[in-house]
C-alpha positions in Angstrom: -1.8 9.4 -58.4 1.4 11.2 -59.5 4.8 10.5 -58.1 4.8 13.8 -56.3 1.5 12.8 -54.6 3.1 9.5 -53.5 6.0 11.3 -52.1 3.7 13.6 -50.1 1.8 10.5 -48.7 5.1 8.8 -47.8 6.3 11.9 -46.0 3.0 12.3 -44.2 3.0 8.7 -43.1 6.6 9.0 -41.8 5.6 12.2 -39.9 2.5 10.6 -38.3 4.5 7.5 -37.3 7.3 9.6 -35.8 4.9 11.3 -33.4 5.1 10.1 -29.8 2.8 12.8 -28.5 1.3 12.1 -25.1 -0.9 15.3 -25.1 -4.3 14.0 -24.1 -6.4 17.2 -24.7 -8.0 16.6 -28.1 -7.4 20.0 -29.7 -3.8 20.1 -28.6 -3.2 16.5 -29.6 -4.4 16.8 -33.2 -2.8 20.2 -33.6 0.5 18.5 -32.6 0.1 15.3 -34.6 -2.0 16.1 -37.7 -1.3 19.8 -38.0 2.2 19.4 -39.7 0.6 17.0 -42.2 -2.1 19.4 -43.1 0.6 22.0 -43.6 2.4 19.7 -46.2 -0.9 19.0 -48.0 -1.9 22.6 -48.1 1.4 23.6 -49.6 1.3 20.8 -52.2 -2.3 21.7 -53.3 -1.4 25.3 -53.9 -3.6 28.1 -52.7 -5.7 25.8 -50.4 -7.3 25.8 -47.0 -7.4 22.4 -45.4 -9.4 21.4 -42.3 -9.8 18.3 -40.1 -13.3 18.4 -38.6 -14.3 16.2 -35.7 -17.7 15.6 -34.0 -18.6 17.6 -30.9 -21.0 15.0 -29.2 -22.3 17.4 -26.7 -23.5 19.9 -29.3 -24.2 17.4 -32.0 -22.0 19.3 -34.5 -18.9 18.9 -36.6 -16.2 21.4 -35.7 -12.9 22.3 -37.4 -10.3 20.9 -35.0 -7.1 21.5 -36.9 -6.7 23.7 -40.0 -4.1 25.1 -42.5 -4.6 28.4 -44.3 -7.4 29.7 -42.1 -7.5 32.4 -39.5 -8.7 31.7 -35.9 -12.0 33.5 -36.7 -12.6 31.5 -39.8 -11.9 28.2 -37.9 -14.5 29.2 -35.3 -17.1 29.6 -38.0 -16.5 26.1 -39.4 -19.3 24.3 -37.5 -21.9 22.1 -39.1 -24.8 20.1 -37.8 -24.9 16.5 -38.8 -26.2 16.3 -42.3 -25.8 20.1 -42.8 -23.9 21.3 -45.8 -21.4 19.2 -47.7 -19.3 18.5 -44.7 -22.2 17.4 -42.6 -23.5 15.2 -45.4 -20.1 13.5 -45.9 -19.9 12.7 -42.2 -23.5 11.3 -42.2 -23.2 9.2 -45.4 -19.5 8.2 -45.3 -19.1 9.1 -49.0 -16.6 11.6 -50.4 -17.7 14.7 -52.3 -15.7 16.8 -54.7 -17.0 19.9 -56.6 -14.9 21.7 -59.3 -16.7 25.0 -58.8 -18.2 25.2 -55.2 -20.2 28.3 -56.1 -22.4 26.2 -58.4 -23.5 23.9 -55.5 -26.3 25.1 -53.2 -25.1 22.7 -50.4 -21.8 24.5 -50.2 -22.4 26.9 -47.2 -19.2 28.8 -47.4 -19.1 29.3 -43.6 -15.4 30.4 -43.8 -16.0 32.8 -46.7 -13.7 30.9 -49.0 -15.2 32.6 -52.1 -14.0 36.0 -50.8 -10.4 34.8 -50.8 -8.0 35.6 -53.7 -7.7 34.5 -56.5 -11.4 34.6 -57.3 -11.4 32.6 -60.5 -11.8 29.1 -59.1 -12.8 27.6 -55.8 -13.1 23.9 -55.7 -14.1 21.9 -52.7 -13.2 18.4 -51.6 -14.5 16.6 -48.5 -13.6 13.0 -47.6 -14.7 10.9 -44.6 -12.3 9.6 -42.0 -13.6 6.3 -40.9 -12.4 3.1 -39.3 -14.5 0.2 -40.6 -18.1 1.5 -40.3 -17.2 4.0 -37.5 -17.1 7.6 -38.6 -14.3 9.6 -36.9 -14.4 12.9 -38.8 -13.9 14.5 -42.2 -10.9 16.0 -44.1 -11.8 18.9 -46.4 -10.0 21.3 -48.7 -10.9 24.6 -50.5 -8.5 25.2 -53.3 -7.9 26.5 -56.9 -8.1 23.4 -59.2 -8.1 24.0 -62.9 -9.8 20.8 -64.2 -11.7 17.6 -63.3 -8.6 15.3 -63.6 -6.7 17.3 -61.1 -9.7 17.4 -58.8 -10.0 13.6 -58.9 -6.3 13.2 -58.2 -6.5 15.6 -55.2 -9.6 13.7 -53.9 -7.6 10.4 -54.0 -4.8 12.2 -52.2 -7.1 13.4 -49.4 -8.7 10.0 -49.1 -5.3 8.3 -48.8 -4.3 10.9 -46.2 -7.6 10.3 -44.3 -6.6 6.6 -44.0 -3.3 7.7 -42.5 -5.1 10.1 -40.1 -6.8 7.1 -38.6 -3.4 6.1 -37.2 -3.4 9.4 -35.3 -6.6 8.4 -33.6 -5.1 5.0 -32.7 -2.1 6.9 -31.3 -4.3 9.0 -29.1 -6.4 6.0 -27.9 -3.2 4.3 -26.9 -2.1 7.4 -25.0 -5.4 7.5 -23.3 -5.3 3.8 -22.4 -1.7 4.3 -21.0 -3.0 7.3 -19.1 -5.9 5.3 -17.6 -3.4 2.6 -16.6 -1.3 5.2 -14.9 -4.3 6.7 -13.2 -5.4 3.3 -12.0 -1.9 2.6 -10.7 -1.8 6.0 -9.1 -5.2 5.3 -7.4 -3.9 2.0 -6.1 -0.8 3.5 -4.7 -2.8 6.4 -3.1 -5.1 3.8 -1.5 -2.0 2.0 -0.1 -0.7 5.3 1.1 -4.0 6.2 2.6 -4.2 2.9 4.4 -0.7 3.5 5.7 -1.5 7.1 6.5 -4.9 6.2 8.1 -4.4 3.2 10.4 -7.1 0.6 10.0 -7.9 0.4 13.7 -8.7 4.1 14.0 -11.9 5.9 12.8 -12.3 9.5 12.0 -11.5 12.1 9.3 -11.6 15.3 11.3 -8.6 17.6 11.0 -7.5 16.9 14.5 -7.4 13.1 13.8 -5.6 13.6 10.5 -2.9 15.4 12.5 -2.7 12.3 14.8 -2.4 10.0 11.8 0.4 12.1 10.4 2.3 11.9 13.7 1.8 8.1 13.9 3.3 7.8 10.4 6.2 10.1 11.4 7.2 8.2 14.5 6.3 4.6 13.7 9.5 3.8 11.8 11.7 5.2 14.5 12.7 3.7 17.9 11.7 6.9 19.8 9.7 6.6 23.0 6.2 8.0 22.5 4.1 9.7 25.1 0.3 9.7 24.4 -1.6 12.4 26.1 -5.4 12.8 26.4 -8.5 12.3 28.4 -9.7 8.9 29.5 -11.6 7.1 26.8 -10.1 8.9 23.7 -8.5 5.8 22.4 -4.8 6.0 23.5 -4.4 2.2 23.4 -5.7 2.1 19.8 -3.1 4.7 18.8 -0.4 2.7 20.6 -1.5 -0.4 18.6 -1.3 1.6 15.4 2.2 2.8 16.1 3.4 -0.8 16.9 1.8 -2.4 13.9 3.2 0.4 11.6 6.7 -0.1 13.0 9.5 -2.5 12.2 8.7 -4.2 15.5 5.3 -5.3 14.3 6.4 -9.0 14.1 7.3 -8.8 17.8 4.9 -8.8 20.8 2.7 -5.9 21.9 2.4 -6.0 25.7 0.2 -3.6 27.6 0.0 -2.8 31.3 -2.6 -0.6 33.0 -0.5 0.9 35.8 -3.4 2.4 37.6 -5.2 -0.9 38.0 -2.5 -2.6 40.1 -1.2 -1.8 43.6 2.5 -1.0 43.8 3.7 -4.3 45.2 2.0 -6.2 42.5 2.9 -3.7 39.7 6.6 -4.0 40.4 6.5 -7.8 40.0 4.2 -7.5 37.0 6.6 -5.1 35.2 10.0 -6.5 36.1 9.3 -10.2 37.1 10.4 -12.0 40.2 12.6 -14.9 41.3 11.3 -17.9 43.1 11.0 -17.2 46.8 11.2 -13.4 46.4 8.1 -12.9 48.5 5.3 -15.0 50.0 3.5 -16.8 47.2 6.4 -16.5 44.7 6.5 -20.3 44.2 8.3 -20.1 40.8 10.3 -17.6 38.8 8.2 -15.4 36.5 9.1 -13.1 33.7 7.8 -9.6 33.9 6.1 -7.6 31.1 9.4 -6.0 30.0 10.9 -9.4 29.3 7.7 -10.6 27.6 7.9 -7.5 25.3 11.5 -8.2 24.3 11.8 -7.4 20.6 8.5 -5.7 20.5 6.5 -2.8 22.2 5.5 -2.3 25.8 2.5 0.0 26.3 2.4 1.6 29.8 -1.1 3.1 30.4 -1.7 5.7 33.1 2.0 6.3 33.6 1.2 9.2 35.9 0.2 6.8 38.7 3.7 5.3 39.1 5.1 5.4 42.6 8.5 7.1 43.1 10.4 3.8 43.5 9.0 2.3 40.3 9.8 5.6 38.5 13.5 5.2 39.5 13.6 1.6 38.2 11.8 2.5 35.0 14.3 5.4 34.4 17.2 2.9 34.8 15.7 0.5 32.2 15.1 3.4 29.8 18.7 4.5 30.1 20.6 1.2 30.4 18.2 -1.2 28.6 18.5 -3.7 31.4 16.7 -4.8 34.6 16.8 -7.1 37.6 13.8 -9.2 38.6 12.3 -8.7 42.1 14.4 -10.8 44.5 17.1 -11.4 41.9 20.7 -10.1 41.4 21.2 -11.1 37.7 21.1 -8.3 35.1 18.9 -9.0 32.2 19.2 -7.1 28.9 15.9 -6.1 27.3 15.2 -4.7 23.8 11.8 -2.9 24.2 10.2 0.1 22.8 8.2 2.1 25.3 4.9 3.8 24.5 3.5 5.5 27.6 0.1 7.1 28.1 -1.6 9.3 30.7 -4.7 11.4 31.2 -3.0 13.4 33.9 -1.0 16.7 33.7 2.6 15.4 34.2 4.1 18.9 34.3 1.8 19.7 37.2 2.8 16.5 38.9 6.4 17.5 38.5 5.8 20.8 40.2 4.1 18.9 43.1 7.1 16.5 43.3 5.0 13.5 42.4 6.7 12.7 39.1 10.4 12.7 38.3 11.6 15.4 35.9 14.3 13.2 34.4 11.8 10.4 33.7 9.4 12.9 32.1 12.0 14.0 29.6 12.9 10.4 28.9 9.3 9.6 28.1 8.4 12.9 26.4 10.6 12.3 23.3 7.6 12.3 20.9 4.4 13.4 22.5 1.1 12.9 20.7 -2.1 14.6 22.0 -5.3 12.6 21.3 -8.2 15.1 21.0 -11.4 14.6 23.1 -14.5 13.6 21.2 -16.2 17.0 21.8 -13.4 18.5 19.6 -13.9 16.1 16.8 -17.7 16.1 16.4 -17.6 15.2 12.6 -16.2 11.8 13.6 -19.3 10.9 15.6 -21.5 9.6 12.7 -18.8 7.2 11.3 -18.0 6.0 14.9 -21.7 5.3 15.4 -21.8 3.3 12.2 -18.8 1.3 13.3 -20.3 0.5 16.7 -23.7 -0.3 15.2 -22.1 -2.9 12.9 -20.1 -4.3 15.8 -23.0 -4.8 18.2 -25.4 -5.9 15.4 -22.9 -8.8 14.9 -22.6 -9.5 18.6 -26.3 -9.4 19.5 -27.8 -10.7 16.2 -29.6 -7.4 15.5 -30.1 -5.6 12.2 -30.0 -1.9 13.0 -29.6 0.0 9.8 -29.5 3.7 10.7 -30.0 6.4 13.3 -32.9 8.8 13.2 -32.2 12.5 12.6 -33.3 13.6 16.0 -31.0 10.9 17.6 -28.1 12.1 15.5 -28.8 15.7 16.7 -28.7 14.6 20.3 -25.5 12.7 19.8 -23.9 15.7 18.1 -25.0 18.2 20.8 -23.8 16.1 23.8 -20.4 17.0 25.3 -19.1 13.4 25.8 -17.1 13.6 29.1 -16.4 9.9 28.6 -15.3 10.4 25.0 -15.3 7.5 22.5 -15.7 4.9 25.3 -18.9 6.5 26.4 -20.1 6.8 22.8 -19.5 3.1 22.3 -21.4 2.2 25.5 -24.3 4.5 24.4 -24.6 2.8 21.0 -24.4 -0.7 22.5 -27.3 0.2 24.8 -29.3 1.7 21.9 -28.8 -1.4 19.7 -30.2 -3.6 22.5 -33.2 -1.3 23.2 -34.2 -0.6 19.6 -37.4 -2.4 18.6 -36.8 -2.2 14.8 -34.0 -1.3 12.4 -33.7 2.4 13.5 -32.1 3.9 16.6 -34.3 6.7 17.8 -33.8 9.4 20.4 -35.9 7.4 22.9 -33.3 4.6 22.7 -30.5 6.9 24.0 -29.6 7.2 27.7 -31.4 9.8 29.8 -28.1 11.7 30.2 -28.3 12.7 26.5 -32.0 13.7 26.8 -31.8 16.2 29.6 -31.8 20.0 29.1 -28.6 20.4 31.2 -26.4 18.0 29.4 -27.5 18.9 25.9 -27.6 22.7 26.7 -31.2 23.0 25.5 -34.2 24.4 27.1 -37.7 22.9 27.4 -39.8 24.9 25.0 -43.5 24.5 24.4 -46.3 22.4 25.8 -46.8 18.6 25.9 -48.9 18.9 22.7 -45.9 20.4 20.9 -43.6 17.7 22.2 -46.0 15.0 21.0 -46.3 16.6 17.6 -42.5 16.7 17.3 -42.4 12.9 18.1 -45.2 12.2 15.6 -43.4 14.1 12.9 -40.1 12.2 13.7 -42.0 8.8 13.4 -43.6 9.8 10.1 -40.2 11.0 8.7 -38.5 7.7 9.7 -41.3 5.7 8.1 -41.0 7.7 4.8 -37.2 7.4 4.8 -37.4 3.7 5.4 -39.8 3.3 2.5 -37.9 5.6 0.2 -40.8 8.1 0.1 -43.6 5.6 -0.5 -46.5 7.1 1.4 -48.7 3.9 1.1 -46.0 1.7 2.6 -45.2 4.2 5.3 -48.9 4.5 6.2 -49.1 0.7 6.5 -46.0 0.5 8.7 -47.4 3.1 11.1 -50.9 1.6 11.1 -52.5 4.6 9.4 -54.8 4.9 6.4 -53.4 6.6 3.4 -55.8 9.5 3.9 -54.5 10.1 7.4 -51.0 9.8 6.3 -51.6 12.4 3.6 -53.1 14.8 6.1 -50.2 14.5 8.5 -47.6 15.0 5.7 -49.4 18.2 4.8 -49.7 19.2 8.5 -46.0 18.9 9.1 -45.0 20.3 5.7 -42.9 17.1 4.9 -41.5 17.2 1.3 -41.9 13.6 0.1 -40.3 14.4 -3.2 -37.1 15.4 -1.5 -37.1 12.1 0.5 -37.5 10.2 -2.8 -34.7 12.1 -4.4 -32.5 11.5 -1.4 -33.2 7.8 -1.6 
């Protein structure tokens, strides 16, 4: 190889090593990294056209990925099936080929119409493999004007040496891809952490209304603001309060809850604020109230709308002054407590009626969060059912695996006045009643099966109803056996012939069931 060829290789190697491209798209990457090198080689070899061809695995072809001296249209035509033409043969055998006059070789396909280019006297063709060990990566080819065999051999050596350097470009891209995979994995991990933070672990549901609740929880958790949870009974206000506490800086401290509606006023006052010994009959010793017990943590006051006027006054003072006095005591006690209050009542209406203090309302309503009723978040019913099935399987030693389609339809059509609490009770009952590993519509409470509550009408005769139930049982058996009609027939106590007749009668697509499995 001549000194000038050595200089070309040295410059090419320096150019390849200097590339720090992180372009991951294959065409853009090789255009960026190998393209300048092909430009140098093309200039050096005179009137030449140089091409890097790489395999297209989907099409089973070699395609010109990066070129010098060719138009876009010519590059598009440079496609070869494996073994086709000289380029396809070089890739298949891993052996270089050089032809002094390409027009004399029948395997030279001239897809890019090189023979039509000026000057017309000579058109030599060189194609060398790019390989790493026994692995074929691509080919490097050149169409050029070469006057003699000696020059042809030297240019072949030059292209072969360059092909070895191009392997480094492949290594560069693989490193970039590995780095990108590492970044994607790290990004996935961080997204999962963020999702766990954004979606509290103790809450279930992915409906839009619940996503809004999760966002509000995230926004308020890190603050010290008082939170007012609004929503119907049974929607899960206590779970939201838990989520806020355990996402906050107060999570190491206690979480104390009080159901204000469950206690009479005389007991509630002592329960909240504590009492001194002898404060009333039966007060045989001093007792700390819930406010003191929650010091450094969070106090959850459920059903705040049931507070009496006198307790409202005391609570307002604690919120303003951060201090209290026990029942029967005269010593002021400082408390550091975050308040989360909840109610299913309309506090604004209570204020109009004079039953709830306006100043207390504004103290509590710093950051209100409305928890939607279950009827407004129907997409959350299936995952909630799955959660409760797992819970009561564990408690009762059962092995319920799924809910039948008709049972799901009933659960989705019901209006759930008792919200998530009612749904949990329904699933607990169904788990206990189910005789196998499936919850069916017959296992659900009668309230879900009446025409009034489900807003359905009784249509058809008894025979139609029985046929509907028979079809449901057959469908359940086929789903349980992944579409195996013989096993389904055995499970139902039918012969395979009768099973086939019923499948045809009810137009059940067994292939779809198998595909779904």
